[in-house]
PAROPA-121721 format. One record per residue: residue in three letters; x, y, z of N, C-alpha, C, O in turn. Coordinates in steps of 0.05 Angstrom, whole numbers, plus 5000, padded with zeros to 4 digits. Example, Ala and Ser with C-alpha at 12.3 -4.5 7.8 and 13.67 -1.06 7.14 Angstrom:
2
ala526448865156524649105156526449345156528549345169;ser525749555142527349795143525850015157526850235161;
//
This chain:
280
met658281151160658381421168660781581154660681821148;ser662781411150664581511134664281551108665381741098;ser662581361091661881401065660081681066660681871051;tyr657881681084655981911090657982211092657382421081;arg659982181107661282451105662982481079663582701070;ala663782251068665082351035663382461022664082661009;glu660582381023658482431006658082781010657882950992;ile657982821040656983091042659783301038659683541035;leu662083151038664183321027664283380994665283590985;lys663283210981662983200951660883380942661183540923;leu658283340958656583550956656983820960656184000947;arg658583820984659284160992660884270970659784470960;lys663384180959664584250941664084230908665684310891;arg661984140903661184140876659184400873657184480886;ser660484490850658984760843656384670831654584840835;ala655684500819652484490810650784480838648584590837;val651284390854649484340874648284630885645984680893;trp650484780884650285090896648785260876647085410884;val649385250850647585320831645085240827643485410819;leu644284980830641484940833640385110857638485280857;phe641785040874640185220903639785480895637585590900;gly641885640882641285890878639385960857638686190854;ala638585780842636485810822633685770836631685900830;gly633785600852631385570867630885800891628685880898;leu633185880902632486140916631386380900629586530907;ile632686380880632386680861628986640854627286810859;leu628286390843625886380834623786370860621386430856;ser624386330878622886370901622586680913620486770923;leu624686810909624187120918623387230900622187440907;ile623287210874622287310847619787340848618687560846;phe618187040853615887060848614087050876611687090876;gly615487010895614087080919614387330934613387370956;tyr615887510921616487760935617388020918616788250924;leu618887960897619688180880617288290863616388520864;leu616388050848613688140827611588220844610388420837;pro610688090871608288200883609088480889607488660882;tyr611788570903612188770915611689010890610289210895;leu612688980868612389130849609889170838609389370824;gly608088990843604989000833603889150862601989300859;tyr604789110884603889310904604789620905602989780909;val606789700901607889910899606390080866606090330864;thr605789940849604790070828602390120823601390290808;gly601089890842597689940847596289920820596789730806;asp594790090813592790080794593990100764592890070743;asp596190160769597490160739599289910731600889910712;asn598889700749599689440743597389250740595889200759;pro596989110711594988950702595388710723593288570725;gln597088640735597388380748595488400774594288190781;thr595288610787593888640812591088730805589588740825;thr589888790780587788870773585288730790585088490788;gly583888840803581688720820582788660852581488660872;val584888630849585988530879586288740899587788920892;pro585488760919586089010937589488990945590988800947;arg590089320950593189280956593689190979595989130984;asp591789171000592489021028592288761025593388631042;ala591088621006591588330998593888260994595088081007;val594988440968597188360963600288420981602488310976;leu599688631002601388661013601988381037604188281045;ala598888301045599088121063600187831054600687641069;gly600287841029601487591018604287551021605287321017;met605987771030608387831029609787861061612187881066;leu607687851080608387931108609487671122609487461108;pro610387651145610987431155609287211159610186981159;ala607287251163605187081169604586871143603386661147;arg605386941122604886791094607886701087608386641064;val609686691104612286631099612986341086614686311068;ile611286121097610885871089610285861062611785751045;asp607985971057606586031032609486051011610485870998;asn610186261013612386340994614486140993615086040971;thr615786071016617585871018617385631003619385570989;ile615185461003614485220991612485210965611785020951;gly611985420966609185440941610485340910609285190895;gly612985430905614285310883615285030884616284930864;tyr615184920905616284630907615184390886616484220875;pro612184420885611784200868612484150836612683940824;ile612884410826614084430801616884510794618584370783;phe617384810804619584940797621984810807623484660795;ala622184880839624084760853623984410855625984270857;gly621384330853621484010844623883920821625583760827;ala623584050797624584020777627984010784629583840777;leu628484230800631184280807632484040822634583910817;ala630684010842631483740863631783490845633683340850;leu629983420822630283220806633183240791634483030787;val633783450783635983500772638883430790640883340779;leu638783470814640583510831641183160836643383060836;gly638282990839638682710846639982600819641382390824;ala639882690792640382520772643282630772644782430772;ile644582850773647382880770648982780792651182690785;val648282770819648982630835649982380836652282320841;ile647582190828648081900826648981850796650581670791;gly648082000780648981930750651782040742652982000721;gly652382160759655582290751657382090759659782080752;glu656281920773658481680784658481530759660581420755;tyr656881510745656281310724658081390703659681230694;thr657881720691659081800669661981870671663481910652;trp662781890701665981960702667181680711669481660718;gly665381470710666781160713668281170742670581080742;thr667581240761668181270791667181050809668080970831;leu664980960795663480680814665480440812665880290831;lys666680420785668580160785670180110802670579890812;thr671680390808673180420835671980370862672580190878;ile670580520866668780550895667780280901668080200924;phe666480090878665579830886667479600893666679390903;thr670379650885672079490893673679520916675579380920;gln673079670929673479760957670979720977668579710971;arg672179701000669479711020668679981026670280161022;pro665980031038663979841037662279731013663279770991;gly659879611013658979480988656979720974656779960980;arg655779570956654079790940651479870952650580080943;ala650379760967647979830981648880101005647580301009;lys651180031017651980241035652980501022652580731031;ile654180440999654880710982652380810970652181060971;leu650580690959648680800956646380980977645081170970;gly646480861000645180931021646581161030645181331042;ala648981211026650881461034650381641019650381861029;gln649881610995648681830974647081950979646982190981;leu644281690981641481770986640981961011639282131014;leu642981891028642582051059644082301057643682481073;gly645982331037647182621030645482751018644982981027;leu643882660994641982810984639582901002638383110998;ala638982741020637182831036637683051056635983211064;thr640583051065641583281080641583591064640783811071;met642783491039642683731023640183861014640084091006;thr638083691018635583801001634383941031632984141029;ala634983831054633583951083635284241085634184411099;leu637784311074639384531073638384691056638084921065;trp637684641032636084801012633384931025632985181026;val631684731034629084831043629985031070628885241069;leu631585001091632285211105633685411096633685611111;gly635085441073636285621066634085841048633986081050;ile632785711035630185871025628885991040628586231037;phe627585821064625785961081627486191101626286371112;ala629886161104631586391116631586641098630886851108;ala632286631074631886821053628686951054628287181063;cys626986801046623986871050623287041077622187261077;ala623986901098623487091129624987361128624087561140;leu627187381114628387611113627187831097626888061105;cys626287721074624787881059622187961073621688201072;ser620787841082618487901096619188071118617888271124;ile621488001130621288251149622088551144621488741159;gly623588551120624188791108622088921095622089171095;ile619688751081617588901070615988961096615389201097;ala615188841114614088911138614289141150612489271159;ala617589221152618689451163617789661146616389851153;ala618689641120618689871100615389941099614890181101;glu613489801097610889821095609289841120606789841118;asp610589851146609389811165606989631173604989681186;gly607889411163605689181160605888961191607688941208;ala603888851189603988621214606588411217607488311196;thr607488361236609888151236609187951253610787861270;asn606387851250605487621258606287361247605587311224;trp607587191259608786941239606886681254605786671276;pro606986471232605886281237606886121262609186131271;gly605285981272606385781298608785611296609585551273;ala609885551316612485321313611185131296612085081273;leu608885001307608184761297607584761264608184581248;asp606385011259605785031225608285121213608285151189;leu610585181227612785231216614084961208614984921186;val614084781227615284491223613884331201615084221182;lys610784331204609484201185610184371155610684241135;gly609984601154610484701127613684651114614084581091;leu615384701130618184531125618684261122620084171104;ala617684131139617883831136616283731109617183551094;gly613983851104612483751081613783881057613183781035;gly615484101058616884211033619284051026620184031004;trp620283941048622583791043621783501031623183401014;leu619883391038618783131030617783131002617582920990;val616883380989616283470963619183380947619683190932;leu620583580956622983600944624883340941626183310920;met624983160963626182890969624882750950626382600938;thr622082740942620982500927622082590897622982420882;trp621982820888622982860863626482830864627682740845;cys627482890882630482790880631082510877632682420860;leu629782360892629782070894628981950866629981740856;ala626982110852626282070828628282120804627981990784;gly630082270807631982320793634382130796635882050778;ala634382090823636781870827636081540813637681380803;ala633381510816632681280805632381270773632581040763;leu631981470759632681500739635181460730635581280714;ala637481630741640081660735641181340738642681270720;val640581120762641180890760640180690740641580510731;ala637980740734636680560708638280630679638880460662;phe638780920677639980960649642881020652644181120633;arg643980970677646381000682647981290665650081270652;asn646781490667648381730661646482010669644581980684;val646982190662645782440674644082590648642282730657;ala644282600628643182750612640082640607638282800609;leu639382390601636882260597635182280619632782340617;pro636382210642634382250666633782550670631682610680;ile635382710664634483050671632283070652630083160660;gly632582980622630783100605627982940606625883050600;leu627982680615625882540621624482660642622082720639;gly625682700663624682780693623283040688620883060692;val624983260677623983520673621283570655619583730660;val621483420637619483430618616583270631614383370626;trp616783080642615082980663613983200680611583240678;ile615183340695614383530716613483780704611583900715;leu614683890682613984090673611384080654609684250654;gly611483830639609483870616607683580621605183610622;ile608483350623606883110618604983090638602683040631;glu605483110662603983110685601383350679599083290674;thr602183560680600483730675598783750655596483840657;leu599583650633597783600606595883360616593483380613;leu596983130628595182920629592783000650590382930645;ala593583170672591783230693589483410680587183380687;gly590183590660588383710645586283590629583883650629;val587383400616585983210601584283040614581983020605;val584982910633583182760651580682920663578382840661;asn581583160676579083320683577083440668574883510677;ser577983460641576583560621575083320601572783350593;leu575983210597575682970575574882660588572982530581;leu576882590607576182330621576082320648577782190661;pro573882460662573782460689573882170702574782150725;asp572881950689573081700705575581620710575781440727;leu577881720697580781690702582281820722584581770728;lys580482040735581482180756582782060780583982200797;phe582481820782584281650800586781630793588681690807;leu586981540770589581540759591281800757593781790760;ser590082030753591382300753592382360784594682420789;asn590482340801590782370825593282160841594482240861;ala593681950833595881790842598481860834600281760846;leu599082030816601182150806602982310825601682450841;pro605982300827607082450849606882800850606982940870;gly606282890819606383190820603283260832603083480843;ala601083100832598583170844598783100873597283210889;asn600482950880600182910912602183160926601783240949;ala604683280906605783410916604483720923604883880940;gly602883700904601783990897599584020926599084230939;ser598683750929596183710948597383790977596383950994;leu600083620980601683661008601783951012600984071032;val603084060989603484350996601284521005601584691022;phe598884460992595884560995595384571022594484771033;ala595884361032594584231056595884401079594484511095;val598684401078600284481104600684811104601384951123;thr599984891080599885221081597285291086596985491099;gly595185151076592385281082591685481063589685621068;met593185541038592885711025589885721007588885501002;ala588585950997586285970987586685840955588885870945;thr584985730941584885610913586085810900588385790890;gly584286060900585086250879587486370882588286510864;asp589286330906591786450911593786240909595986300919;ala593586040899595285800901596985840875595785910855;pro599585800873601385820849600985550835599685360845;pro602285550811602085310794602885080803605085070814;gly601284820801601884590814600884600839601084370848;val599884740856598684720881595884700879594584900872;arg594784490886591884490889591084230906592684050910;asp588284250914587184070931586183790913583783750912;ala587583640903586883410889585783170907583683050903;val587683110930587282950950587983090975589683270976;ser586482980997587283041021589683031027591182881014;gly590683191047593383221058594482971070596782911065;gly592982781087594082541094594482361071596482221070;arg592682371054593082151028595582251014597382101006;ala595782531010598482620998600982571012603082531000;leu600782571034603582491057604382241053606682181051;ala601982031052602381771047603481671021605081491016;thr602181851004603081740977605781790969607281610962;leu606582060971609582100974611381960992613581900983;leu610781901013612581691027612881431011615081321008;ala610581361000611181110985612281120962613180910954;tyr612481360944614081420923616981440930618681360914;cys617481540955620781530962621281250970623581160969;leu619481110977620680820983621180670962622980510963;ile619680700940619680610916621880670900623180500889;phe622481000899624181010882627180940895629080870881;ala627280960924629880830934629980560930631980460920;gly628080430936628180100934629180070900631079920895;leu627880180881628480120854631780140845633179990831;ala632680480864635480450855637480280869639480210857;ala636880210896638179980910637879720893639879570892;trp635979660882635879380869636979380846638479190840;met636579620824638179630805641679670810643279560795;thr642379830831645279790837646579560846648879500842;arg644779420860645679170871646178960844648378860840;arg644278910827643678730807645378710780646378510769;arg645378980773646579090746649579140745650879190765;asp650579120720652679190718653379490721651379620715;val655279630726655779920729656980060707657080310708;thr657779930687658680010667657080050641658280140621;
//
């Protein structure tokens, strides 16, 4: 617990953590509320809302859809930021050379890494709650300004949505941490991870669906496909309204089990490499 408290202190005072959180928050508010609201108030003059009833545009910003707007961007955009978080927190210890000093004192390597990962899990949970609070305030404001309904999702739906979003972010965060331990720096894990999330996996899924349908099982086993499927399952959004990366590639139960397995694999690889390899 002493190591965990130290990690929380480090994360709380590290500006990069809050910059990444701010970027995720701004992206969620822009794509979840600002752009849709501009489309709503401009109506027929906005080509983005052509063919979409204004009532439907407004309904997407009301409190009933707050979970959709909170975690809709997690599989790709916020997931990339979470991967960067894991890479800089774990990889920074290698680039700074601080691990050589930490590991000469108690506790051991496994406990130090466990405290770091637990600190990342805590910070990721705070990210989810912070983005949810901001989205909820925007929903309330728009509902009050436009005389919209203030019906909220049920308590169980809120818990499922936030927990699912946290698991998606934690999967990518642990992927960044494992890459940081593997390469013992920050830049290369961030470059490889972000390119994978934003480009390679999406391109691979498109190629498989169009040209190699027999390999669809391989595409559906990737973390991005399961992250999008879990968000799709816990939000219940329509396929046509789903943001990039959110799709029903696999069932919600399979997506949940797959992401949990990826978390265990990434954490296990990081622990094994930390214990077995030189830190310099």
